[in-house]
Backbone of each chain as nested JSON, in Angstrom:
{
  "chains": [
    {"id": "A", "residues": [
      {"number": 1, "name": "MET", "atoms": {"N": [73.772, 95.649, 99.086], "CA": [74.697, 96.585, 98.412], "C": [75.587, 97.276, 99.407]}},
      {"number": 2, "name": "ALA", "atoms": {"N": [75.001, 97.717, 100.562], "CA": [75.788, 98.399, 101.538], "C": [76.829, 97.506, 102.16]}},
      {"number": 3, "name": "LEU", "atoms": {"N": [76.434, 96.264, 102.422], "CA": [77.384, 95.293, 103.045], "C": [78.539, 94.982, 102.034]}},
      {"number": 4, "name": "PHE", "atoms": {"N": [78.133, 94.792, 100.786], "CA": [79.165, 94.509, 99.704], "C": [80.13, 95.72, 99.619]}},
      {"number": 5, "name": "ALA", "atoms": {"N": [79.578, 96.957, 99.568], "CA": [80.403, 98.149, 99.526], "C": [81.335, 98.226, 100.704]}},
      {"number": 6, "name": "LEU", "atoms": {"N": [80.784, 97.845, 101.911], "CA": [81.613, 97.902, 103.159], "C": [82.779, 96.938, 103.055]}},
      {"number": 7, "name": "PHE", "atoms": {"N": [82.533, 95.741, 102.666], "CA": [83.599, 94.691, 102.593], "C": [84.674, 95.154, 101.554]}},
      {"number": 8, "name": "VAL", "atoms": {"N": [84.161, 95.522, 100.331], "CA": [85.102, 95.846, 99.26], "C": [85.901, 97.112, 99.624]}},
      {"number": 9, "name": "SER", "atoms": {"N": [85.299, 98.091, 100.176], "CA": [86.047, 99.312, 100.511], "C": [87.03, 99.028, 101.643]}},
      {"number": 10, "name": "THR", "atoms": {"N": [86.68, 98.181, 102.59], "CA": [87.613, 97.818, 103.664], "C": [88.867, 97.127, 103.076]}},
      {"number": 11, "name": "ALA", "atoms": {"N": [88.622, 96.121, 102.187], "CA": [89.748, 95.416, 101.592], "C": [90.614, 96.319, 100.73]}},
      {"number": 12, "name": "PHE", "atoms": {"N": [89.974, 97.186, 99.885], "CA": [90.794, 98.099, 99.07], "C": [91.5, 99.137, 99.892]}},
      {"number": 13, "name": "ALA", "atoms": {"N": [90.891, 99.627, 100.959], "CA": [91.621, 100.574, 101.777], "C": [92.868, 99.999, 102.438]}},
      {"number": 14, "name": "ALA", "atoms": {"N": [92.748, 98.71, 102.867], "CA": [93.916, 98.058, 103.457], "C": [94.989, 97.769, 102.435]}},
      {"number": 15, "name": "LEU", "atoms": {"N": [94.546, 97.535, 101.203], "CA": [95.491, 97.212, 100.074], "C": [96.237, 98.472, 99.658]}},
      {"number": 16, "name": "MET", "atoms": {"N": [95.527, 99.61, 99.595], "CA": [96.062, 100.764, 98.905], "C": [96.653, 101.823, 99.823]}},
      {"number": 17, "name": "ARG", "atoms": {"N": [96.403, 101.746, 101.084], "CA": [96.971, 102.743, 102.004], "C": [97.688, 101.999, 103.165]}},
      {"number": 18, "name": "ASP", "atoms": {"N": [98.741, 102.619, 103.725], "CA": [99.548, 101.936, 104.656], "C": [99.252, 102.282, 106.113]}},
      {"number": 19, "name": "THR", "atoms": {"N": [98.916, 103.555, 106.391], "CA": [98.701, 103.874, 107.806], "C": [97.212, 103.737, 108.152]}},
      {"number": 20, "name": "PRO", "atoms": {"N": [96.887, 103.361, 109.361], "CA": [95.474, 103.188, 109.728], "C": [94.631, 104.461, 109.469]}},
      {"number": 21, "name": "GLY", "atoms": {"N": [95.155, 105.63, 109.762], "CA": [94.399, 106.887, 109.451], "C": [94.043, 107.078, 108.013]}},
      {"number": 22, "name": "ASP", "atoms": {"N": [95.007, 106.856, 107.168], "CA": [94.773, 106.924, 105.733], "C": [93.766, 105.879, 105.196]}},
      {"number": 23, "name": "GLN", "atoms": {"N": [93.916, 104.702, 105.841], "CA": [93.01, 103.589, 105.432], "C": [91.565, 103.919, 105.819]}},
      {"number": 24, "name": "VAL", "atoms": {"N": [91.304, 104.496, 107.0], "CA": [89.99, 104.851, 107.406], "C": [89.41, 105.975, 106.462]}},
      {"number": 25, "name": "ARG", "atoms": {"N": [90.245, 106.985, 106.2], "CA": [89.738, 108.044, 105.313], "C": [89.458, 107.561, 103.923]}},
      {"number": 26, "name": "PHE", "atoms": {"N": [90.389, 106.777, 103.33], "CA": [90.208, 106.227, 101.973], "C": [89.054, 105.295, 101.898]}},
      {"number": 27, "name": "GLY", "atoms": {"N": [88.928, 104.413, 102.946], "CA": [87.825, 103.478, 102.984], "C": [86.453, 104.182, 103.081]}},
      {"number": 28, "name": "ALA", "atoms": {"N": [86.383, 105.187, 103.901], "CA": [85.126, 105.932, 104.05], "C": [84.784, 106.574, 102.75]}},
      {"number": 29, "name": "ARG", "atoms": {"N": [85.715, 107.215, 102.056], "CA": [85.482, 107.896, 100.747], "C": [85.004, 106.845, 99.744]}},
      {"number": 30, "name": "LEU", "atoms": {"N": [85.68, 105.679, 99.686], "CA": [85.362, 104.681, 98.744], "C": [83.928, 104.082, 98.988]}},
      {"number": 31, "name": "PHE", "atoms": {"N": [83.615, 103.887, 100.249], "CA": [82.302, 103.407, 100.651], "C": [81.189, 104.393, 100.225]}},
      {"number": 32, "name": "ALA", "atoms": {"N": [81.47, 105.682, 100.495], "CA": [80.494, 106.722, 100.059], "C": [80.306, 106.731, 98.546]}},
      {"number": 33, "name": "ALA", "atoms": {"N": [81.5, 106.586, 97.851], "CA": [81.412, 106.609, 96.339], "C": [80.627, 105.373, 95.889]}},
      {"number": 34, "name": "PHE", "atoms": {"N": [80.787, 104.213, 96.458], "CA": [80.048, 103.019, 96.043], "C": [78.548, 103.25, 96.309]}},
      {"number": 35, "name": "MET", "atoms": {"N": [78.212, 103.768, 97.457], "CA": [76.786, 103.974, 97.776], "C": [76.171, 105.003, 96.845]}},
      {"number": 36, "name": "ALA", "atoms": {"N": [76.861, 106.099, 96.647], "CA": [76.375, 107.109, 95.754], "C": [76.193, 106.634, 94.353]}},
      {"number": 37, "name": "ALA", "atoms": {"N": [77.16, 105.846, 93.833], "CA": [77.078, 105.317, 92.485], "C": [75.915, 104.344, 92.383]}},
      {"number": 38, "name": "GLY", "atoms": {"N": [75.712, 103.526, 93.438], "CA": [74.586, 102.588, 93.439], "C": [73.253, 103.278, 93.35]}},
      {"number": 39, "name": "ILE", "atoms": {"N": [73.134, 104.356, 94.122], "CA": [71.829, 105.029, 94.153], "C": [71.616, 105.78, 92.871]}},
      {"number": 40, "name": "VAL", "atoms": {"N": [72.632, 106.46, 92.329], "CA": [72.544, 107.211, 91.045], "C": [72.195, 106.253, 89.894]}},
      {"number": 41, "name": "LEU", "atoms": {"N": [72.948, 105.128, 89.865], "CA": [72.711, 104.147, 88.791], "C": [71.253, 103.57, 88.876]}},
      {"number": 42, "name": "GLY", "atoms": {"N": [70.86, 103.309, 90.159], "CA": [69.506, 102.841, 90.389], "C": [68.456, 103.76, 89.8]}},
      {"number": 43, "name": "TRP", "atoms": {"N": [68.641, 105.071, 90.056], "CA": [67.673, 106.026, 89.493], "C": [67.765, 106.128, 87.978]}},
      {"number": 44, "name": "ILE", "atoms": {"N": [68.925, 106.086, 87.46], "CA": [69.117, 106.17, 85.97], "C": [68.43, 104.923, 85.312]}},
      {"number": 45, "name": "LEU", "atoms": {"N": [68.564, 103.781, 85.899], "CA": [68.02, 102.552, 85.319], "C": [66.523, 102.361, 85.623]}},
      {"number": 46, "name": "TYR", "atoms": {"N": [65.995, 103.164, 86.523], "CA": [64.584, 103.023, 86.951], "C": [63.61, 102.995, 85.76]}},
      {"number": 47, "name": "PRO", "atoms": {"N": [63.734, 103.861, 84.761], "CA": [62.672, 103.851, 83.672], "C": [62.737, 102.647, 82.774]}},
      {"number": 48, "name": "PHE", "atoms": {"N": [63.914, 101.936, 82.82], "CA": [64.073, 100.819, 81.858], "C": [63.405, 99.524, 82.407]}},
      {"number": 49, "name": "PRO", "atoms": {"N": [62.634, 98.83, 81.543], "CA": [62.061, 97.57, 82.014], "C": [63.17, 96.48, 82.152]}},
      {"number": 50, "name": "LEU", "atoms": {"N": [62.895, 95.442, 82.864], "CA": [63.89, 94.365, 83.018], "C": [64.085, 93.631, 81.694]}}
    ]},
    {"id": "B", "residues": [
      {"number": 1, "name": "MET", "atoms": {"N": [114.73, 97.591, 116.951], "CA": [114.839, 98.505, 115.758], "C": [113.976, 97.896, 114.581]}},
      {"number": 2, "name": "ARG", "atoms": {"N": [113.26, 98.798, 113.958], "CA": [112.321, 98.353, 112.886], "C": [113.17, 97.957, 111.65]}},
      {"number": 3, "name": "ALA", "atoms": {"N": [112.856, 96.79, 111.009], "CA": [113.605, 96.388, 109.873], "C": [113.271, 97.22, 108.637]}},
      {"number": 4, "name": "THR", "atoms": {"N": [114.277, 97.515, 107.869], "CA": [114.05, 98.293, 106.664], "C": [113.41, 97.415, 105.574]}},
      {"number": 5, "name": "THR", "atoms": {"N": [112.932, 97.999, 104.497], "CA": [112.296, 97.194, 103.424], "C": [113.303, 96.224, 102.832]}},
      {"number": 6, "name": "ALA", "atoms": {"N": [114.567, 96.71, 102.665], "CA": [115.547, 95.855, 102.062], "C": [115.891, 94.676, 102.992]}},
      {"number": 7, "name": "ASP", "atoms": {"N": [115.876, 94.91, 104.301], "CA": [116.148, 93.819, 105.26], "C": [115.015, 92.795, 105.162]}},
      {"number": 8, "name": "ARG", "atoms": {"N": [113.78, 93.332, 105.161], "CA": [112.639, 92.406, 105.02], "C": [112.738, 91.518, 103.807]}},
      {"number": 9, "name": "ALA", "atoms": {"N": [113.095, 92.184, 102.641], "CA": [113.216, 91.44, 101.357], "C": [114.286, 90.373, 101.464]}},
      {"number": 10, "name": "ALA", "atoms": {"N": [115.394, 90.764, 102.123], "CA": [116.512, 89.829, 102.228], "C": [116.217, 88.703, 103.075]}},
      {"number": 11, "name": "THR", "atoms": {"N": [115.447, 88.947, 104.205], "CA": [115.16, 87.894, 105.192], "C": [113.887, 87.128, 104.853]}},
      {"number": 12, "name": "ALA", "atoms": {"N": [113.168, 87.533, 103.846], "CA": [111.941, 86.839, 103.545], "C": [112.368, 85.391, 103.154]}},
      {"number": 13, "name": "PRO", "atoms": {"N": [111.831, 84.374, 103.828], "CA": [112.254, 83.044, 103.624], "C": [112.125, 82.565, 102.131]}},
      {"number": 14, "name": "ASN", "atoms": {"N": [110.982, 82.806, 101.612], "CA": [110.765, 82.414, 100.247], "C": [109.538, 83.165, 99.747]}},
      {"number": 15, "name": "THR", "atoms": {"N": [109.794, 84.016, 98.81], "CA": [108.684, 84.851, 98.28], "C": [107.509, 84.005, 97.807]}},
      {"number": 16, "name": "TYR", "atoms": {"N": [107.862, 82.905, 97.054], "CA": [106.787, 82.143, 96.453], "C": [106.025, 81.358, 97.539]}},
      {"number": 17, "name": "LEU", "atoms": {"N": [106.729, 80.943, 98.616], "CA": [106.071, 80.254, 99.691], "C": [105.112, 81.156, 100.41]}},
      {"number": 18, "name": "ILE", "atoms": {"N": [105.515, 82.447, 100.499], "CA": [104.655, 83.461, 101.099], "C": [103.416, 83.653, 100.249]}},
      {"number": 19, "name": "CYS", "atoms": {"N": [103.588, 83.658, 98.921], "CA": [102.458, 83.8, 97.968], "C": [101.458, 82.618, 98.154]}},
      {"number": 20, "name": "VAL", "atoms": {"N": [102.039, 81.437, 98.247], "CA": [101.168, 80.282, 98.382], "C": [100.378, 80.349, 99.688]}},
      {"number": 21, "name": "ALA", "atoms": {"N": [101.012, 80.804, 100.816], "CA": [100.333, 80.952, 102.057], "C": [99.264, 82.052, 101.992]}},
      {"number": 22, "name": "ALA", "atoms": {"N": [99.617, 83.125, 101.253], "CA": [98.672, 84.252, 101.095], "C": [97.434, 83.807, 100.298]}},
      {"number": 23, "name": "TRP", "atoms": {"N": [97.68, 82.872, 99.316], "CA": [96.526, 82.43, 98.573], "C": [95.685, 81.433, 99.411]}},
      {"number": 24, "name": "LEU", "atoms": {"N": [96.351, 80.523, 100.142], "CA": [95.59, 79.528, 100.866], "C": [94.75, 80.166, 102.032]}},
      {"number": 25, "name": "VAL", "atoms": {"N": [95.374, 81.085, 102.759], "CA": [94.706, 81.711, 103.867], "C": [94.702, 83.2, 103.643]}},
      {"number": 26, "name": "PRO", "atoms": {"N": [93.522, 83.854, 103.398], "CA": [93.584, 85.287, 103.175], "C": [94.314, 86.072, 104.272]}},
      {"number": 27, "name": "GLY", "atoms": {"N": [95.264, 86.873, 103.87], "CA": [95.998, 87.678, 104.857], "C": [97.218, 87.018, 105.444]}},
      {"number": 28, "name": "ALA", "atoms": {"N": [97.38, 85.685, 105.209], "CA": [98.491, 85.011, 105.809], "C": [99.873, 85.55, 105.34]}},
      {"number": 29, "name": "GLY", "atoms": {"N": [99.938, 85.96, 104.098], "CA": [101.194, 86.49, 103.59], "C": [101.594, 87.734, 104.298]}},
      {"number": 30, "name": "HIS", "atoms": {"N": [100.627, 88.634, 104.543], "CA": [100.914, 89.882, 105.26], "C": [101.31, 89.63, 106.686]}},
      {"number": 31, "name": "LEU", "atoms": {"N": [100.566, 88.634, 107.328], "CA": [100.813, 88.273, 108.707], "C": [102.298, 87.735, 108.788]}},
      {"number": 32, "name": "TRP", "atoms": {"N": [102.635, 86.913, 107.822], "CA": [103.964, 86.303, 107.815], "C": [105.053, 87.429, 107.652]}},
      {"number": 33, "name": "LEU", "atoms": {"N": [104.754, 88.449, 106.898], "CA": [105.706, 89.504, 106.648], "C": [105.647, 90.625, 107.75]}},
      {"number": 34, "name": "GLY", "atoms": {"N": [104.887, 90.328, 108.801], "CA": [104.822, 91.243, 109.93], "C": [103.85, 92.43, 109.833]}},
      {"number": 35, "name": "ARG", "atoms": {"N": [102.994, 92.411, 108.76], "CA": [101.981, 93.455, 108.55], "C": [100.718, 92.926, 109.175]}},
      {"number": 36, "name": "LYS", "atoms": {"N": [100.678, 92.894, 110.555], "CA": [99.589, 92.256, 111.279], "C": [98.234, 92.9, 111.049]}},
      {"number": 37, "name": "GLN", "atoms": {"N": [98.186, 94.211, 111.053], "CA": [96.902, 94.928, 110.882], "C": [96.29, 94.649, 109.532]}},
      {"number": 38, "name": "LYS", "atoms": {"N": [97.123, 94.738, 108.484], "CA": [96.63, 94.452, 107.1], "C": [96.211, 92.971, 107.01]}},
      {"number": 39, "name": "GLY", "atoms": {"N": [97.066, 92.112, 107.553], "CA": [96.756, 90.69, 107.449], "C": [95.424, 90.298, 108.118]}},
      {"number": 40, "name": "LEU", "atoms": {"N": [95.233, 90.848, 109.318], "CA": [93.989, 90.566, 110.004], "C": [92.759, 91.168, 109.293]}},
      {"number": 41, "name": "THR", "atoms": {"N": [93.012, 92.362, 108.7], "CA": [91.874, 92.978, 107.952], "C": [91.459, 92.082, 106.791]}},
      {"number": 42, "name": "PHE", "atoms": {"N": [92.494, 91.568, 106.027], "CA": [92.162, 90.696, 104.9], "C": [91.493, 89.381, 105.365]}},
      {"number": 43, "name": "LEU", "atoms": {"N": [92.084, 88.851, 106.421], "CA": [91.585, 87.543, 106.894], "C": [90.114, 87.666, 107.33]}},
      {"number": 44, "name": "VAL", "atoms": {"N": [89.77, 88.715, 108.062], "CA": [88.366, 88.878, 108.509], "C": [87.437, 89.264, 107.354]}},
      {"number": 45, "name": "THR", "atoms": {"N": [87.86, 90.254, 106.585], "CA": [86.966, 90.812, 105.505], "C": [86.732, 89.759, 104.434]}},
      {"number": 46, "name": "LEU", "atoms": {"N": [87.772, 89.158, 103.923], "CA": [87.592, 88.259, 102.773], "C": [86.893, 86.963, 103.234]}},
      {"number": 47, "name": "THR", "atoms": {"N": [87.202, 86.46, 104.359], "CA": [86.532, 85.272, 104.821], "C": [85.061, 85.55, 105.1]}},
      {"number": 48, "name": "ALA", "atoms": {"N": [84.771, 86.696, 105.697], "CA": [83.368, 87.083, 105.949], "C": [82.598, 87.195, 104.634]}},
      {"number": 49, "name": "MET", "atoms": {"N": [83.201, 87.825, 103.625], "CA": [82.576, 87.944, 102.323], "C": [82.218, 86.614, 101.775]}},
      {"number": 50, "name": "PHE", "atoms": {"N": [83.175, 85.7, 101.856], "CA": [82.979, 84.309, 101.271], "C": [81.88, 83.572, 102.064]}},
      {"number": 51, "name": "VAL", "atoms": {"N": [81.952, 83.611, 103.355], "CA": [80.946, 82.899, 104.214], "C": [79.578, 83.511, 103.94]}},
      {"number": 52, "name": "PHE", "atoms": {"N": [79.503, 84.825, 103.885], "CA": [78.197, 85.474, 103.624], "C": [77.644, 85.05, 102.248]}},
      {"number": 53, "name": "GLY", "atoms": {"N": [78.536, 85.044, 101.295], "CA": [78.097, 84.625, 99.934], "C": [77.552, 83.181, 99.906]}},
      {"number": 54, "name": "ILE", "atoms": {"N": [78.202, 82.267, 100.678], "CA": [77.704, 80.89, 100.723], "C": [76.407, 80.869, 101.501]}},
      {"number": 55, "name": "TRP", "atoms": {"N": [76.286, 81.621, 102.561], "CA": [75.094, 81.698, 103.409], "C": [73.867, 82.17, 102.661]}},
      {"number": 56, "name": "ILE", "atoms": {"N": [74.027, 83.1, 101.742], "CA": [72.847, 83.609, 100.989], "C": [72.651, 82.844, 99.664]}},
      {"number": 57, "name": "GLU", "atoms": {"N": [73.189, 81.605, 99.678], "CA": [72.9, 80.629, 98.6], "C": [73.575, 80.876, 97.346]}},
      {"number": 58, "name": "GLY", "atoms": {"N": [74.79, 81.479, 97.4], "CA": [75.622, 81.595, 96.222], "C": [76.233, 80.225, 95.872]}},
      {"number": 59, "name": "ARG", "atoms": {"N": [76.811, 80.147, 94.709], "CA": [77.289, 78.837, 94.235], "C": [78.79, 78.884, 93.987]}},
      {"number": 60, "name": "LEU", "atoms": {"N": [79.457, 77.739, 94.319], "CA": [80.814, 77.558, 93.975], "C": [80.833, 76.836, 92.619]}},
      {"number": 61, "name": "PHE", "atoms": {"N": [81.284, 77.61, 91.605], "CA": [81.132, 77.103, 90.23], "C": [82.137, 76.027, 89.932]}},
      {"number": 62, "name": "PRO", "atoms": {"N": [81.761, 75.029, 89.107], "CA": [82.665, 73.988, 88.667], "C": [83.515, 74.481, 87.478]}},
      {"number": 63, "name": "PHE", "atoms": {"N": [84.717, 73.833, 87.329], "CA": [85.535, 74.168, 86.154], "C": [84.946, 73.494, 84.902]}},
      {"number": 64, "name": "GLN", "atoms": {"N": [84.032, 74.223, 84.311], "CA": [83.304, 73.635, 83.17], "C": [83.661, 74.418, 81.947]}},
      {"number": 65, "name": "PHE", "atoms": {"N": [84.598, 73.923, 81.202], "CA": [85.268, 74.722, 80.142], "C": [84.339, 74.825, 78.916]}},
      {"number": 66, "name": "SER", "atoms": {"N": [83.253, 74.028, 78.778], "CA": [82.3, 74.223, 77.719], "C": [81.523, 75.491, 77.918]}},
      {"number": 67, "name": "GLU", "atoms": {"N": [81.485, 75.986, 79.175], "CA": [80.792, 77.225, 79.496], "C": [81.892, 78.224, 80.037]}},
      {"number": 68, "name": "PRO", "atoms": {"N": [82.469, 79.06, 79.154], "CA": [83.587, 79.907, 79.542], "C": [83.288, 80.785, 80.715]}},
      {"number": 69, "name": "LEU", "atoms": {"N": [82.11, 81.334, 80.85], "CA": [81.808, 82.242, 82.034], "C": [81.747, 81.474, 83.302]}},
      {"number": 70, "name": "VAL", "atoms": {"N": [81.266, 80.192, 83.238], "CA": [81.275, 79.373, 84.412], "C": [82.67, 79.022, 84.877]}},
      {"number": 71, "name": "ALA", "atoms": {"N": [83.569, 78.73, 83.862], "CA": [84.959, 78.428, 84.194], "C": [85.664, 79.653, 84.743]}},
      {"number": 72, "name": "LEU", "atoms": {"N": [85.382, 80.796, 84.22], "CA": [85.974, 82.081, 84.791], "C": [85.516, 82.273, 86.201]}},
      {"number": 73, "name": "SER", "atoms": {"N": [84.237, 82.035, 86.441], "CA": [83.736, 82.179, 87.814], "C": [84.424, 81.21, 88.736]}},
      {"number": 74, "name": "ALA", "atoms": {"N": [84.597, 79.983, 88.252], "CA": [85.314, 78.943, 89.043], "C": [86.764, 79.395, 89.425]}},
      {"number": 75, "name": "PHE", "atoms": {"N": [87.421, 79.983, 88.397], "CA": [88.766, 80.496, 88.651], "C": [88.739, 81.579, 89.638]}},
      {"number": 76, "name": "ALA", "atoms": {"N": [87.789, 82.487, 89.634], "CA": [87.654, 83.546, 90.655], "C": [87.39, 82.942, 92.017]}},
      {"number": 77, "name": "ASP", "atoms": {"N": [86.496, 81.948, 92.103], "CA": [86.09, 81.302, 93.337], "C": [87.3, 80.713, 94.021]}},
      {"number": 78, "name": "ILE", "atoms": {"N": [88.17, 80.019, 93.283], "CA": [89.271, 79.296, 93.837], "C": [90.386, 80.236, 94.311]}},
      {"number": 79, "name": "GLY", "atoms": {"N": [90.237, 81.529, 93.935], "CA": [91.208, 82.565, 94.378], "C": [91.259, 82.65, 95.858]}},
      {"number": 80, "name": "LEU", "atoms": {"N": [90.21, 82.225, 96.593], "CA": [90.223, 82.403, 98.043], "C": [90.978, 81.252, 98.781]}},
      {"number": 81, "name": "GLY", "atoms": {"N": [91.372, 80.223, 98.042], "CA": [92.197, 79.22, 98.666], "C": [91.502, 78.203, 99.594]}},
      {"number": 82, "name": "LEU", "atoms": {"N": [92.015, 78.061, 100.756], "CA": [91.568, 77.084, 101.716], "C": [90.067, 77.133, 102.028]}},
      {"number": 83, "name": "PRO", "atoms": {"N": [89.487, 78.302, 102.246], "CA": [88.011, 78.356, 102.517], "C": [87.188, 77.752, 101.353]}},
      {"number": 84, "name": "TYR", "atoms": {"N": [87.699, 77.896, 100.111], "CA": [87.014, 77.339, 98.957], "C": [87.011, 75.827, 99.078]}},
      {"number": 85, "name": "PHE", "atoms": {"N": [88.203, 75.235, 99.383], "CA": [88.3, 73.763, 99.465], "C": [87.529, 73.283, 100.664]}},
      {"number": 86, "name": "LEU", "atoms": {"N": [87.548, 73.998, 101.835], "CA": [86.78, 73.571, 102.974], "C": [85.28, 73.557, 102.61]}},
      {"number": 87, "name": "ALA", "atoms": {"N": [84.833, 74.63, 101.947], "CA": [83.409, 74.683, 101.633], "C": [82.995, 73.522, 100.686]}},
      {"number": 88, "name": "LYS", "atoms": {"N": [83.891, 73.244, 99.714], "CA": [83.627, 72.097, 98.796], "C": [83.572, 70.803, 99.559]}},
      {"number": 89, "name": "ALA", "atoms": {"N": [84.532, 70.635, 100.507], "CA": [84.558, 69.404, 101.319], "C": [83.341, 69.194, 102.188]}},
      {"number": 90, "name": "MET", "atoms": {"N": [82.744, 70.37, 102.567], "CA": [81.572, 70.331, 103.409], "C": [80.263, 70.347, 102.577]}},
      {"number": 91, "name": "SER", "atoms": {"N": [80.435, 70.229, 101.265], "CA": [79.287, 70.218, 100.307], "C": [78.492, 71.572, 100.446]}},
      {"number": 92, "name": "ALA", "atoms": {"N": [79.166, 72.603, 100.827], "CA": [78.471, 73.928, 100.863], "C": [78.649, 74.553, 99.503]}},
      {"number": 93, "name": "GLY", "atoms": {"N": [77.877, 75.553, 99.235], "CA": [78.074, 76.3, 97.987], "C": [77.402, 75.646, 96.793]}},
      {"number": 94, "name": "ALA", "atoms": {"N": [76.351, 74.856, 97.063], "CA": [75.716, 74.245, 95.917], "C": [74.934, 75.286, 95.156]}},
      {"number": 95, "name": "GLY", "atoms": {"N": [74.475, 76.353, 95.828], "CA": [73.719, 77.426, 95.145], "C": [72.306, 76.949, 94.911]}},
      {"number": 96, "name": "ARG", "atoms": {"N": [71.409, 77.898, 94.972], "CA": [69.974, 77.571, 94.655], "C": [69.534, 78.632, 93.676]}},
      {"number": 97, "name": "VAL", "atoms": {"N": [69.474, 78.25, 92.4], "CA": [69.271, 79.256, 91.337], "C": [68.001, 80.071, 91.541]}},
      {"number": 98, "name": "VAL", "atoms": {"N": [66.945, 79.449, 92.127], "CA": [65.692, 80.135, 92.268], "C": [65.636, 81.103, 93.516]}},
      {"number": 99, "name": "ALA", "atoms": {"N": [66.673, 80.982, 94.34], "CA": [66.733, 81.884, 95.479], "C": [66.932, 83.333, 95.036]}},
      {"number": 100, "name": "ILE", "atoms": {"N": [66.246, 84.247, 95.661], "CA": [66.32, 85.624, 95.201], "C": [67.736, 86.214, 95.487]}},
      {"number": 101, "name": "THR", "atoms": {"N": [68.454, 85.593, 96.404], "CA": [69.806, 86.108, 96.756], "C": [70.913, 85.369, 95.995]}},
      {"number": 102, "name": "TYR", "atoms": {"N": [70.543, 84.478, 95.085], "CA": [71.567, 83.633, 94.384], "C": [72.657, 84.456, 93.72]}},
      {"number": 103, "name": "GLU", "atoms": {"N": [72.221, 85.461, 92.915], "CA": [73.225, 86.245, 92.134], "C": [74.08, 87.129, 93.101]}},
      {"number": 104, "name": "TYR", "atoms": {"N": [73.474, 87.608, 94.191], "CA": [74.173, 88.36, 95.164], "C": [75.255, 87.551, 95.843]}},
      {"number": 105, "name": "GLY", "atoms": {"N": [74.844, 86.355, 96.155], "CA": [75.768, 85.392, 96.774], "C": [76.978, 85.116, 95.881]}},
      {"number": 106, "name": "ASN", "atoms": {"N": [76.654, 84.889, 94.586], "CA": [77.714, 84.657, 93.596], "C": [78.723, 85.881, 93.597]}},
      {"number": 107, "name": "ALA", "atoms": {"N": [78.17, 87.036, 93.594], "CA": [78.957, 88.315, 93.522], "C": [79.898, 88.355, 94.718]}},
      {"number": 108, "name": "PHE", "atoms": {"N": [79.338, 88.025, 95.954], "CA": [80.19, 88.039, 97.131], "C": [81.37, 87.03, 97.014]}},
      {"number": 109, "name": "ILE", "atoms": {"N": [81.008, 85.809, 96.562], "CA": [82.038, 84.768, 96.534], "C": [83.086, 85.083, 95.48]}},
      {"number": 110, "name": "ILE", "atoms": {"N": [82.659, 85.499, 94.278], "CA": [83.588, 85.788, 93.207], "C": [84.479, 86.956, 93.566]}},
      {"number": 111, "name": "VAL", "atoms": {"N": [83.896, 87.994, 94.088], "CA": [84.682, 89.185, 94.421], "C": [85.684, 88.891, 95.565]}},
      {"number": 112, "name": "ALA", "atoms": {"N": [85.29, 88.027, 96.556], "CA": [86.188, 87.674, 97.641], "C": [87.418, 86.997, 97.026]}},
      {"number": 113, "name": "GLY", "atoms": {"N": [87.191, 86.059, 96.079], "CA": [88.288, 85.343, 95.429], "C": [89.202, 86.27, 94.641]}},
      {"number": 114, "name": "LEU", "atoms": {"N": [88.598, 87.202, 93.932], "CA": [89.354, 88.145, 93.1], "C": [90.208, 89.096, 94.006]}},
      {"number": 115, "name": "LEU", "atoms": {"N": [89.582, 89.528, 95.05], "CA": [90.296, 90.432, 95.967], "C": [91.481, 89.729, 96.637]}},
      {"number": 116, "name": "ASN", "atoms": {"N": [91.281, 88.401, 96.901], "CA": [92.398, 87.66, 97.527], "C": [93.567, 87.532, 96.523]}},
      {"number": 117, "name": "MET", "atoms": {"N": [93.238, 87.469, 95.233], "CA": [94.336, 87.436, 94.234], "C": [95.108, 88.712, 94.266]}},
      {"number": 118, "name": "LEU", "atoms": {"N": [94.381, 89.837, 94.446], "CA": [95.09, 91.167, 94.569], "C": [95.961, 91.151, 95.81]}},
      {"number": 119, "name": "VAL", "atoms": {"N": [95.427, 90.527, 96.885], "CA": [96.166, 90.557, 98.187], "C": [97.455, 89.687, 98.003]}},
      {"number": 120, "name": "VAL", "atoms": {"N": [97.363, 88.612, 97.217], "CA": [98.553, 87.785, 96.952], "C": [99.605, 88.603, 96.201]}},
      {"number": 121, "name": "PHE", "atoms": {"N": [99.217, 89.376, 95.198], "CA": [100.154, 90.238, 94.432], "C": [100.777, 91.254, 95.407]}},
      {"number": 122, "name": "ASP", "atoms": {"N": [99.916, 91.783, 96.273], "CA": [100.477, 92.832, 97.228], "C": [101.497, 92.163, 98.176]}},
      {"number": 123, "name": "ALA", "atoms": {"N": [101.181, 90.969, 98.665], "CA": [102.12, 90.215, 99.458], "C": [103.463, 89.96, 98.725]}},
      {"number": 124, "name": "PHE", "atoms": {"N": [103.308, 89.639, 97.442], "CA": [104.552, 89.397, 96.681], "C": [105.421, 90.68, 96.57]}},
      {"number": 125, "name": "ASP", "atoms": {"N": [104.702, 91.836, 96.361], "CA": [105.399, 93.104, 96.308], "C": [106.096, 93.423, 97.634]}},
      {"number": 126, "name": "VAL", "atoms": {"N": [105.382, 93.167, 98.689], "CA": [106.002, 93.501, 100.027], "C": [107.163, 92.574, 100.283]}},
      {"number": 127, "name": "ALA", "atoms": {"N": [107.004, 91.254, 99.942], "CA": [108.135, 90.334, 100.103], "C": [109.369, 90.656, 99.288]}},
      {"number": 128, "name": "GLN", "atoms": {"N": [109.083, 91.28, 98.073], "CA": [110.157, 91.724, 97.223], "C": [110.835, 93.011, 97.617]}},
      {"number": 129, "name": "GLY", "atoms": {"N": [110.186, 93.642, 98.656], "CA": [110.799, 94.922, 99.149], "C": [110.337, 96.109, 98.336]}},
      {"number": 130, "name": "ARG", "atoms": {"N": [109.305, 95.957, 97.482], "CA": [108.815, 97.121, 96.643], "C": [107.902, 98.026, 97.4]}},
      {"number": 131, "name": "LYS", "atoms": {"N": [107.314, 97.543, 98.535], "CA": [106.352, 98.321, 99.33], "C": [106.776, 98.483, 100.692]}}
    ]}
  ]
}
């Protein structure tokens, strides 16, 4: 999940921002959001059986 | 002197040729248009995603229209262009359904293809002078 989030946030940052500084900031925020969403959704889905 | 957006649009050899290059090789459209940093980022990131997906036993789906979801996955896979055809030629991407990483591999391959489609649209916008 972390590797997937890293790849996707890198690609999106390069797509949506033009300067390297903006890309790094946007990419870092996106990566953090992906990780946080993954962990939160994991906990929410924890009680449900497969 | 740095070229303006209008200059770049005017001197772009052929917008559609750039889009075809961008589809075939991830990032090639941006490299062609002089956006080296973005082009290299797309080339490395999307190719790595695709290779990693194949490595963890993801599948390159066939165009099987009797199974709409399989056909849609195939459409997404082919979005990566040349790496897709190279992998097919090398008989890679057969996928192993019982592998624990199978679905993760599919996600990497499919998303790499879809992201490359977005990159092609971005290259088109740049070539048209909109960005």
